[in-house]
N, CA, C and O of each residue as an XYZ file, in Angstrom:
284
protein
N       7.252    -14.164     16.147
C       6.388    -13.436     15.248
C       6.827    -11.987     15.077
O       6.350    -11.303     14.171
N       7.722    -11.513     15.926
C       8.128    -10.119     15.812
C       9.116     -9.916     14.670
O       9.144     -8.845     14.064
N       9.927    -10.928     14.368
C      10.898    -10.791     13.277
C      10.208    -10.635     11.920
O      10.576     -9.735     11.165
N       9.215    -11.478     11.574
C       8.524    -11.250     10.294
C       7.796     -9.917     10.234
O       7.691     -9.306      9.171
N       7.293     -9.469     11.379
C       6.627     -8.160     11.426
C       7.610     -7.049     11.088
O       7.306     -6.172     10.280
N       8.775     -7.082     11.697
C       9.767     -6.044     11.446
C      10.299     -6.105     10.023
O      10.566     -5.067      9.418
N      10.455     -7.302      9.483
C      10.926     -7.440      8.108
C       9.903     -6.880      7.126
O      10.263     -6.140      6.211
N       8.639     -7.228      7.308
C       7.616     -6.736      6.381
C       7.419     -5.228      6.512
O       7.159     -4.555      5.514
N       7.539     -4.685      7.727
C       7.436     -3.237      7.890
C       8.613     -2.510      7.254
O       8.444     -1.435      6.679
N       9.798     -3.089      7.354
C      10.956     -2.434      6.746
C      10.887     -2.490      5.220
O      11.271     -1.532      4.549
N      10.403     -3.598      4.670
C      10.243     -3.689      3.214
C       9.184     -2.694      2.738
O       9.363     -2.033      1.715
N       8.092     -2.592      3.478
C       7.042     -1.644      3.110
C       7.538     -0.200      3.219
O       7.194      0.636      2.383
N       8.333      0.091      4.231
C       8.879      1.442      4.381
C       9.832      1.791      3.246
O       9.807      2.907      2.728
N      10.666      0.843      2.865
C      11.571      1.062      1.747
C      10.799      1.269      0.444
O      11.175      2.103     -0.379
N       9.728      0.512      0.262
C       8.917      0.669     -0.943
C       8.229      2.029     -0.979
O       8.127      2.643     -2.041
N       7.761      2.500      0.160
C       7.145      3.830      0.207
C       8.177      4.900     -0.105
O       7.877      5.861     -0.814
N       9.386      4.747      0.413
C      10.453      5.699      0.109
C      10.764      5.712     -1.388
O      10.928      6.777     -1.982
N      10.845      4.531     -1.992
C      11.095      4.459     -3.429
C       9.963      5.094     -4.228
O      10.206      5.751     -5.240
N       8.742      4.899     -3.780
C       7.594      5.487     -4.487
C       7.641      7.007     -4.438
O       7.321      7.669     -5.426
N       8.030      7.556     -3.316
C       8.053      9.008     -3.166
C       9.236      9.624     -3.902
O       9.101     10.680     -4.521
N      10.392      8.974     -3.840
C      11.602      9.604     -4.356
C      11.883      9.307     -5.828
O      12.741      9.959     -6.422
N      11.199      8.359     -6.426
C      11.500      7.982     -7.796
C      10.774      8.870     -8.801
O       9.719      9.434     -8.510
N      11.359      8.981     -9.979
C      10.747      9.731    -11.070
C      10.118      8.805    -12.119
O       9.280      9.239    -12.910
N      10.521      7.546    -12.122
C      10.015      6.591    -13.105
C       8.634      6.082    -12.711
O       8.379      5.771    -11.547
N       7.753      6.003    -13.696
C       6.369      5.596    -13.427
C       6.263      4.125    -13.045
O       5.506      3.780    -12.137
N       7.002      3.259    -13.714
C       6.913      1.829    -13.420
C       7.467      1.519    -12.033
O       6.987      0.606    -11.361
N       8.477      2.278    -11.603
C       9.022      2.090    -10.258
C       8.000      2.526     -9.221
O       7.860      1.884     -8.180
N       7.288      3.608     -9.494
C       6.261      4.079     -8.568
C       5.125      3.069     -8.420
O       4.654      2.813     -7.312
N       4.692      2.500     -9.538
C       3.593      1.531     -9.502
C       4.021      0.263     -8.770
O       3.286     -0.254     -7.929
N       5.206     -0.231     -9.090
C       5.698     -1.451     -8.457
C       5.951     -1.239     -6.969
O       5.605     -2.094     -6.153
N       6.545     -0.122     -6.614
C       6.805      0.173     -5.207
C       5.504      0.343     -4.430
O       5.425     -0.063     -3.271
N       4.492      0.932     -5.043
C       3.198      1.056     -4.388
C       2.551     -0.292     -4.126
O       1.976     -0.515     -3.061
N       2.645     -1.188     -5.093
C       2.090     -2.530     -4.910
C       2.846     -3.285     -3.821
O       2.237     -3.966     -2.996
N       4.162     -3.166     -3.819
C       4.958     -3.842     -2.789
C       4.663     -3.255     -1.410
O       4.627     -3.985     -0.420
N       4.454     -1.954     -1.342
C       4.132     -1.322     -0.060
C       2.799     -1.817      0.481
O       2.675     -2.076      1.678
N       1.808     -1.952     -0.382
C       0.500     -2.446      0.068
C       0.596     -3.891      0.537
O       0.031     -4.249      1.570
N       1.307     -4.718     -0.216
C       1.482     -6.114      0.181
C       2.253     -6.204      1.495
O       1.910     -7.007      2.363
N       3.290     -5.385      1.644
C       4.067     -5.384      2.886
C       3.247     -4.947      4.082
O       3.381     -5.515      5.166
N       2.399     -3.945      3.902
C       1.560     -3.497      5.009
C       0.508     -4.542      5.383
O       0.198     -4.713      6.562
N      -0.035     -5.230      4.402
C      -0.986     -6.305      4.709
C      -0.295     -7.459      5.423
O      -0.860     -8.039      6.350
N       0.908     -7.796      5.004
C       1.659     -8.841      5.699
C       2.020     -8.426      7.121
O       2.007     -9.255      8.031
N       2.336     -7.169      7.316
C       2.658     -6.722      8.664
C       1.430     -6.780      9.571
O       1.559     -7.055     10.764
N       0.253     -6.526      9.025
C      -0.965     -6.698      9.820
C      -1.215     -8.158     10.160
O      -1.730     -8.468     11.234
N      -0.857     -9.052      9.257
C      -1.012    -10.476      9.519
C      -0.066    -10.938     10.635
O      -0.453    -11.738     11.487
N       1.162    -10.436     10.627
C       2.151    -10.870     11.596
C       2.115    -10.078     12.904
O       2.831    -10.424     13.843
N       1.310     -9.041     12.985
C       1.262     -8.200     14.179
C       0.645     -8.966     15.345
O      -0.225     -9.815     15.150
N       1.104     -8.659     16.560
C       0.484     -9.276     17.745
C      -0.969     -8.837     17.892
O      -1.391     -7.829     17.324
N      -1.717     -9.606     18.655
C      -3.152     -9.361     18.786
C      -3.442     -7.995     19.411
O      -4.439     -7.369     19.053
N      -2.604     -7.514     20.334
C      -2.893     -6.231     20.977
C      -2.757     -5.080     19.995
O      -3.458     -4.077     20.131
N      -1.869     -5.195     19.003
C      -1.755     -4.146     17.982
C      -2.976     -4.165     17.070
O      -3.482     -3.110     16.688
N      -3.447     -5.347     16.722
C      -4.649     -5.453     15.894
C      -5.863     -4.884     16.626
O      -6.688     -4.191     16.029
N      -5.966     -5.181     17.921
C      -7.079     -4.652     18.705
C      -6.994     -3.132     18.818
O      -8.012     -2.441     18.766
N      -5.785     -2.621     18.971
C      -5.599     -1.174     19.039
C      -6.000     -0.499     17.731
O      -6.614      0.568     17.742
N      -5.653     -1.120     16.606
C      -6.031     -0.560     15.309
C      -7.538     -0.574     15.091
O      -8.066      0.265     14.361
N      -8.231     -1.515     15.714
C      -9.679     -1.554     15.581
C     -10.381     -0.577     16.517
O     -11.447     -0.064     16.178
N      -9.807     -0.311     17.680
C     -10.496      0.545     18.648
C     -10.206      2.032     18.466
O     -11.031      2.856     18.858
N      -9.087      2.398     17.898
C      -8.759      3.813     17.728
C      -9.799      4.543     16.870
O     -10.219      5.631     17.263
N     -10.236      4.013     15.731
C     -11.272      4.737     14.971
C     -12.593      4.876     15.723
O     -13.311      5.858     15.531
N     -12.921      3.909     16.574
C     -14.156      4.020     17.342
C     -14.084      5.180     18.327
O     -15.029      5.961     18.433
N     -12.971      5.299     19.049
C     -12.821      6.390     19.992
C     -12.646      7.724     19.281
O     -13.086      8.755     19.788
N     -12.018      7.718     18.128
C     -11.832      8.949     17.370
C     -13.186      9.503     16.927
O     -13.405     10.713     16.966
N     -14.087      8.626     16.510
C     -15.414      9.055     16.093
C     -16.184      9.626     17.280
O     -16.892     10.623     17.139
N     -16.051      9.004     18.438
C     -16.749      9.511     19.618
C     -16.170     10.846     20.068
O     -16.908     11.719     20.525
N     -14.860     11.010     19.943
C     -14.257     12.275     20.340
C     -14.647     13.395     19.383
O     -14.764     14.545     19.807
N     -14.849     13.091     18.115
C     -15.271     14.114     17.161
C     -16.673     14.621     17.455
O     -16.968     15.793     17.219
N     -17.543     13.752     17.969
C     -18.915     14.168     18.238
C     -19.011     15.007     19.510
O     -20.001     15.713     19.702
N     -17.991     14.944     20.393
C     -18.041     15.753     21.617
C     -17.784     17.218     21.341
O     -18.247     18.077     22.092
N     -17.059     17.520     20.284
C     -16.821     18.892     19.853
C     -16.208     19.753     20.954
O     -16.828     20.698     21.441
N     -14.976     19.407     21.336
C     -14.268     20.117     22.393
C     -13.900     21.548     22.030
O     -13.872     22.421     22.897
N     -13.620     21.791     20.763
C     -13.052     23.074     20.363
C     -14.060     24.003     19.700
O     -13.685     24.798     18.838
N     -15.289     23.922     20.072
C     -16.208     24.903     19.540
C     -17.364     24.269     18.909
O     -18.247     24.961     18.403
C-alpha cells in the first residue's frame, strides 16, 4: 500500500507545482483538479496511523489554542 501512496503524492505534488508555476488558465484549473484528486487518493491509500494522526492533530490544536500560552 505504500507504493500507491507515494505515486499519488508525487502526482499531486507535480500538479501543485504546475499550478503555481504556469501562466495558462486551463493548465492551472486542470492541475488544481488533478492535485485534489491525487490528495484524496493519497488519503485513501495512507496507512491507518497516518489517518488517525490527521484526525487527532486538529483536536489537540484546538485545545492548545484555548490554553493561551503566549498571553
